[in-house]
C-alpha positions as CSV (number, residue, x, y, z in Angstrom):
1,X,-19.0,-25.4,-1.9
2,X,-18.0,-24.3,-5.5
3,X,-15.5,-27.3,-5.6
4,X,-18.4,-29.7,-4.7
5,X,-20.6,-28.2,-7.4
6,X,-17.8,-28.4,-10.0
7,X,-17.2,-32.1,-9.1
8,X,-20.9,-32.9,-9.2
9,X,-21.2,-31.4,-12.7
10,X,-18.2,-33.3,-14.0
11,X,-19.7,-36.5,-12.6
12,X,-23.0,-35.9,-14.4
13,X,-21.2,-35.1,-17.6
14,X,-19.2,-38.3,-17.4
15,X,-22.3,-40.3,-16.9
16,X,-24.1,-38.7,-19.8
17,X,-21.1,-39.2,-22.1
18,X,-20.6,-42.7,-20.9
19,X,-24.3,-43.6,-21.6
20,X,-24.1,-42.2,-25.1
21,X,-21.3,-44.5,-25.9
22,X,-23.2,-47.6,-24.9
23,X,-24.7,-49.7,-27.8
24,X,-28.4,-49.1,-28.3
25,X,-30.5,-52.0,-27.3
26,X,-33.7,-52.6,-29.2
27,X,-36.5,-53.6,-26.9
28,X,-39.0,-56.4,-27.5
29,X,-41.7,-53.8,-27.8
30,X,-40.1,-52.8,-31.1
31,X,-40.5,-56.3,-32.6
32,X,-41.5,-56.2,-36.3
33,X,-43.2,-59.1,-38.1
34,X,-43.4,-59.1,-41.9
35,X,-44.8,-61.5,-44.4
36,X,-46.1,-61.6,-48.0
37,X,-49.2,-62.7,-49.7
38,X,-48.5,-66.4,-50.2
39,X,-51.8,-68.3,-49.6
40,X,-52.6,-70.6,-48.0
41,X,-49.5,-70.0,-45.8
42,X,-49.9,-66.3,-45.3
43,X,-52.6,-64.0,-46.8
44,X,-55.2,-61.4,-46.0
45,X,-58.9,-62.2,-45.4
46,X,-61.5,-59.6,-44.4
47,X,-58.7,-57.2,-43.4
48,X,-56.8,-59.7,-41.2
49,X,-53.6,-61.6,-42.0
50,X,-54.2,-65.3,-41.6
51,X,-53.1,-68.7,-43.0
52,X,-51.2,-71.8,-42.0
53,X,-47.9,-70.1,-41.2
54,X,-49.6,-67.0,-39.8
55,X,-51.4,-69.0,-37.1
56,X,-48.2,-70.7,-36.1
57,X,-46.4,-67.4,-35.8
58,X,-49.3,-65.9,-33.8
59,X,-49.1,-68.9,-31.4
60,X,-45.3,-68.5,-31.1
61,X,-45.7,-64.8,-30.2
62,X,-48.3,-65.6,-27.6
63,X,-46.2,-68.4,-26.1
64,X,-43.2,-66.0,-25.9
65,X,-45.4,-63.3,-24.3
66,X,-44.8,-60.9,-27.2
67,X,-47.2,-58.8,-29.2
68,X,-46.6,-57.3,-32.6
69,X,-48.8,-56.6,-35.6
70,X,-48.1,-58.8,-38.7
71,X,-47.5,-56.7,-41.8
72,X,-48.4,-58.2,-45.2
73,X,-46.3,-56.4,-47.8
74,X,-44.7,-57.3,-51.1
75,X,-41.9,-59.9,-50.7
76,X,-39.1,-57.6,-51.9
77,X,-39.9,-55.1,-49.2
78,X,-40.3,-57.7,-46.5
79,X,-37.1,-59.3,-47.4
80,X,-35.1,-56.1,-47.4
81,X,-36.5,-55.0,-44.1
82,X,-35.6,-58.3,-42.5
83,X,-32.1,-57.9,-43.9
84,X,-31.6,-54.4,-42.5
85,X,-33.9,-53.8,-39.5
86,X,-33.1,-55.4,-36.1
87,X,-35.7,-57.5,-34.3
88,X,-37.6,-58.3,-37.5
89,X,-39.4,-61.6,-37.9
90,X,-40.1,-62.8,-41.4
91,X,-42.1,-65.8,-42.8
92,X,-42.6,-67.9,-44.8
93,X,-39.0,-67.7,-46.1
94,X,-37.1,-70.4,-47.9
95,X,-33.8,-71.4,-46.2
96,X,-31.1,-71.5,-48.9
97,X,-27.3,-71.8,-48.7
98,X,-26.9,-68.1,-49.8
99,X,-29.3,-67.0,-47.1
100,X,-28.0,-69.2,-44.3
101,X,-25.7,-66.7,-42.8
102,X,-28.0,-63.7,-43.3
103,X,-30.7,-64.6,-40.8
104,X,-31.3,-66.2,-37.4
105,X,-33.4,-69.3,-38.3
106,X,-36.1,-69.9,-35.8
107,X,-37.7,-73.1,-37.2
108,X,-39.2,-74.9,-40.2
109,X,-42.9,-74.2,-40.9
110,X,-43.7,-76.4,-43.9
111,X,-42.4,-78.4,-46.8
112,X,-42.1,-76.6,-50.2
113,X,-42.6,-77.8,-53.7
114,X,-42.2,-75.3,-56.5
115,X,-43.4,-76.1,-60.1
116,X,-43.2,-74.4,-63.5
117,X,-46.8,-74.4,-64.7
118,X,-48.6,-73.8,-68.0
119,X,-52.3,-73.7,-68.8
120,X,-53.5,-77.1,-70.0
121,X,-55.2,-75.5,-72.9
122,X,-51.9,-74.2,-74.2
123,X,-51.0,-77.2,-76.3
124,X,-48.6,-75.1,-78.3
125,X,-46.2,-74.9,-75.3
126,X,-43.8,-77.8,-75.2
127,X,-41.2,-78.0,-72.4
128,X,-38.8,-80.9,-72.1
129,X,-35.9,-79.1,-70.4
130,X,-35.7,-75.8,-68.5
131,X,-33.8,-74.2,-71.4
132,X,-37.0,-74.7,-73.5
133,X,-38.7,-72.0,-71.4
134,X,-36.6,-69.5,-73.2
135,X,-39.0,-69.6,-76.1
136,X,-41.8,-68.3,-73.9
137,X,-42.6,-65.5,-71.4
138,X,-42.4,-66.7,-67.7
139,X,-44.1,-65.0,-64.8
140,X,-42.0,-64.6,-61.6
141,X,-42.1,-62.8,-58.3
142,X,-39.2,-60.5,-57.4
143,X,-36.7,-61.6,-54.6
144,X,-38.4,-65.0,-54.1
145,X,-36.0,-67.9,-53.7
146,X,-38.0,-69.8,-56.4
147,X,-37.4,-67.0,-58.9
148,X,-33.6,-67.1,-58.2
149,X,-33.6,-70.9,-58.4
150,X,-35.5,-70.9,-61.7
151,X,-33.2,-68.3,-63.3
152,X,-30.1,-70.0,-62.0
153,X,-31.2,-73.4,-63.3
154,X,-32.7,-72.2,-66.6
155,X,-30.0,-69.5,-67.4
156,X,-32.8,-67.5,-69.1
157,X,-32.2,-63.9,-70.0
158,X,-34.2,-61.0,-68.4
159,X,-36.2,-60.3,-71.6
160,X,-38.1,-63.5,-71.4
161,X,-39.3,-63.1,-67.8
162,X,-42.1,-60.9,-66.4
163,X,-41.9,-59.8,-62.7
164,X,-44.9,-59.4,-60.4
165,X,-44.9,-58.1,-56.9
166,X,-47.0,-61.0,-55.5
167,X,-48.1,-64.5,-56.3
168,X,-51.7,-63.3,-56.7
169,X,-50.8,-60.7,-59.4
170,X,-48.6,-63.3,-61.1
171,X,-51.5,-65.8,-61.2
172,X,-53.9,-63.1,-62.6
173,X,-51.4,-62.3,-65.4
174,X,-50.9,-66.0,-66.1
175,X,-54.6,-66.7,-66.4
176,X,-55.1,-63.6,-68.7
177,X,-52.4,-64.9,-71.0
178,X,-50.0,-62.1,-70.4
179,X,-47.3,-64.7,-69.6
180,X,-47.0,-68.2,-71.0
181,X,-45.5,-70.0,-68.0
182,X,-45.4,-69.2,-64.3
183,X,-43.7,-70.4,-61.1
184,X,-45.9,-71.3,-58.1
185,X,-45.7,-73.3,-54.9
186,X,-48.2,-76.2,-55.4
187,X,-50.4,-75.3,-52.4
188,X,-50.4,-71.6,-53.4
189,X,-51.4,-72.5,-57.0
190,X,-54.4,-74.5,-55.8
191,X,-55.5,-71.8,-53.4
192,X,-55.2,-69.0,-55.9
193,X,-57.1,-71.0,-58.6
194,X,-59.9,-71.6,-56.1
195,X,-60.0,-67.9,-55.2
196,X,-60.4,-67.1,-58.9
197,X,-63.3,-69.6,-59.2
198,X,-61.1,-71.7,-61.5
199,X,-60.4,-75.4,-61.4
200,X,-56.9,-76.6,-60.5
201,X,-57.0,-79.1,-63.4
202,X,-56.8,-76.1,-65.8
203,X,-53.1,-75.9,-64.8
204,X,-50.5,-78.4,-65.9
205,X,-47.2,-78.7,-63.9
206,X,-44.5,-78.8,-66.5
207,X,-41.5,-79.3,-64.3
208,X,-40.6,-79.5,-60.6
209,X,-38.2,-76.6,-59.9
210,X,-37.5,-77.4,-56.3
211,X,-38.8,-79.9,-53.8
212,X,-35.9,-80.1,-51.3
213,X,-36.2,-76.9,-49.3
214,X,-38.6,-75.8,-46.6
215,X,-40.3,-72.6,-45.5
216,X,-39.1,-71.1,-42.2
217,X,-39.7,-68.5,-39.6
218,X,-36.5,-66.4,-39.4
219,X,-35.3,-63.2,-37.7
220,X,-32.9,-60.5,-38.8
221,X,-29.3,-61.3,-38.0
222,X,-28.6,-58.2,-35.8
223,X,-31.5,-58.9,-33.5
224,X,-31.4,-58.9,-29.7
225,X,-29.9,-62.3,-28.7
226,X,-32.2,-62.7,-25.7
227,X,-35.3,-62.0,-27.9
228,X,-34.1,-64.6,-30.5
229,X,-33.6,-67.1,-27.7
230,X,-37.1,-66.5,-26.3
231,X,-38.8,-66.8,-29.7
232,X,-36.8,-70.1,-30.5
233,X,-37.9,-71.6,-27.2
234,X,-41.5,-70.6,-27.8
235,X,-41.4,-72.1,-31.3
236,X,-40.2,-75.4,-29.9
237,X,-43.1,-75.5,-27.5
238,X,-45.6,-74.7,-30.2
239,X,-44.1,-77.3,-32.4
240,X,-44.5,-80.0,-29.7
241,X,-48.1,-78.9,-29.0
242,X,-49.6,-80.6,-32.1
243,X,-50.8,-77.3,-33.6
244,X,-48.8,-77.9,-36.9
245,X,-50.7,-81.0,-37.8
246,X,-54.1,-79.4,-36.8
247,X,-53.3,-76.5,-39.2
248,X,-52.2,-78.8,-42.0
249,X,-55.7,-80.3,-41.9
250,X,-57.3,-76.9,-41.9
251,X,-55.3,-75.2,-44.7
252,X,-53.2,-77.7,-46.7
253,X,-55.7,-80.6,-47.5
C-alpha cells in the first residue's frame, strides 16, 4: 500500500510539472481590440466607439462568433499594446514596409490620402517643397505612420514639430494658430472641421504626403494562430457581403 501511494504521488507530481512546462495558450475570450480617435474611420459618439472601420470590425467579430469591447485610446498606446500583447486587434493601421513583419495583417479597410495643410487665411505661408516646412511649426500625432513619413521625407528637426496625442487635439491646436501646418488624412480633416462647426474650405492642402498606402485591420504577431485564421476568414466573408460599400456611403461621402 505505501508503495502504491508513493507511485501515485510521483505520477501526480510528474503531471503537474509537465503541465507547467507547456506553453500558455491565450483563449479567444482574452481578445483585445484597440483603436484611436481617427474620424470618420473610428471615433467616439455618445459614449460609444463608432465609424466606418469600427462597424466593419464589429461585423467581423460577429461573423467570427467573438465578443470583445473596442477600446479607443491614444495611438501610441494602442500601437505599443498591439506590438507587445498577444491576441490584440488594432485598426485603422497603415501597412508600411517597416511594419510588415510586426503584425498579422487581416485585411484592408480603406484607401488613405495624407496631406500637409495650412489655413487658407495664412497667406504668409509658402510651401513649394517639403523642406520649406522647416520655416514653420508643424502639428503631428505621435507614432502615426503619416508622422514618420513626413519626418522622413522632409528631414525636419524636432524643434520645428509639435506633437499631439490625437488628430482631434492636433486640429484644435492648428485652428487656434498654435501650429502653422498640420498633417491630416483628407476624410479626417473634413470630419474634424465639421465637428468644430468650421468649413472645409478654410483649409488648403499644401502637399500630398502619401496616397499609396491603405488602412488595415491587423493583429499582434504572437497571437493564437487559430484565432488569426478565424478572424481572417470572417473578414473575407464581411468583405464579400457588400458592407464596405454601404458604409462608404454612410461615412465617407
